[in-house]
C-alpha positions in Angstrom: 110.6 78.7 97.5 107.5 80.5 96.3 105.8 79.4 99.5 108.2 81.3 101.7 108.0 84.4 99.4 104.2 84.3 99.8 104.5 83.8 103.5 106.9 86.7 103.9 104.6 88.9 101.8 101.7 87.9 104.1 103.8 88.8 107.2 104.8 92.1 105.6 101.2 92.9 104.8 100.0 92.0 108.3 102.7 94.1 109.9 102.0 97.1 107.7 98.2 97.0 108.1 98.4 96.5 111.8 100.7 99.4 112.6 100.4 103.2 112.5 101.7 104.5 109.1 103.6 107.5 110.6 107.3 107.4 109.8 107.1 104.1 108.0 109.4 104.0 104.9 107.9 103.2 101.5 109.7 99.9 101.7 107.4 98.9 104.6 104.6 98.7 102.1 103.8 95.3 100.7 105.0 95.0 97.0 107.6 97.7 97.5 111.2 96.6 98.0 114.4 98.5 97.9 114.6 99.2 94.2 111.0 100.4 93.9 111.3 102.2 97.2 114.3 104.2 95.8 112.3 105.0 92.7 109.3 106.2 94.8 111.7 108.4 96.9 113.1 109.9 93.8 109.6 110.6 92.5 108.4 112.5 95.6 107.2 109.8 97.9 109.5 110.1 101.0 107.5 107.7 103.2 104.4 105.4 103.3 102.0 108.2 104.3 102.9 109.9 101.0 101.9 106.8 99.0 98.7 106.6 101.0 98.1 110.3 100.1 98.3 109.3 96.4 95.9 106.5 97.0 93.4 109.0 98.5 94.1 111.5 95.7 93.3 108.7 93.2 89.9 108.4 94.9 90.9 104.9 96.2 90.4 103.7 92.7 92.4 100.6 92.1 92.9 101.2 88.3 94.2 104.7 88.8 96.3 104.0 91.8 98.0 100.9 90.1 98.7 103.0 87.0 100.3 105.6 89.2 102.5 103.0 90.9 103.5 101.7 87.5 104.3 105.2 86.2 106.0 106.4 89.4 108.2 103.4 90.2 107.8 100.7 87.5 105.8 98.4 89.8 104.6 95.2 88.0 101.1 93.9 88.3 101.7 91.9 91.4 103.5 94.7 93.1 100.7 97.1 92.2 98.1 94.8 93.6 100.1 94.1 96.8 100.6 97.9 97.4 96.9 98.7 96.6 95.7 95.9 98.8 97.7 97.2 101.7 96.6 100.8 101.2 92.9 99.7 101.1 93.1 97.4 104.1 95.1 99.9 106.1 92.4 102.6 105.5 89.6 100.2 106.2 91.2 99.1 109.5 92.3 102.5 110.7 89.4 104.7 109.5 86.3 102.5 109.9 
């Protein structure tokens, strides 16, 4: 069971990183499911670009960004890491 969870996370990560972020919902971000997505929406993150904006405002710093994700939606350590990894890789792929 954990293998298919890991596999779907990898597929979600690949799909997110490989696509333009415009109009993607927060739930398209790895580590963010429906519950965390709703919390992010309620806390001022209407879409994936808004989360990326927070990543940039945090200076791309993993500690600061992960703390924000914990505070803003209650993301656990794995969810924080998945989300941060996706933001970092998306930026590396689309801006370098």
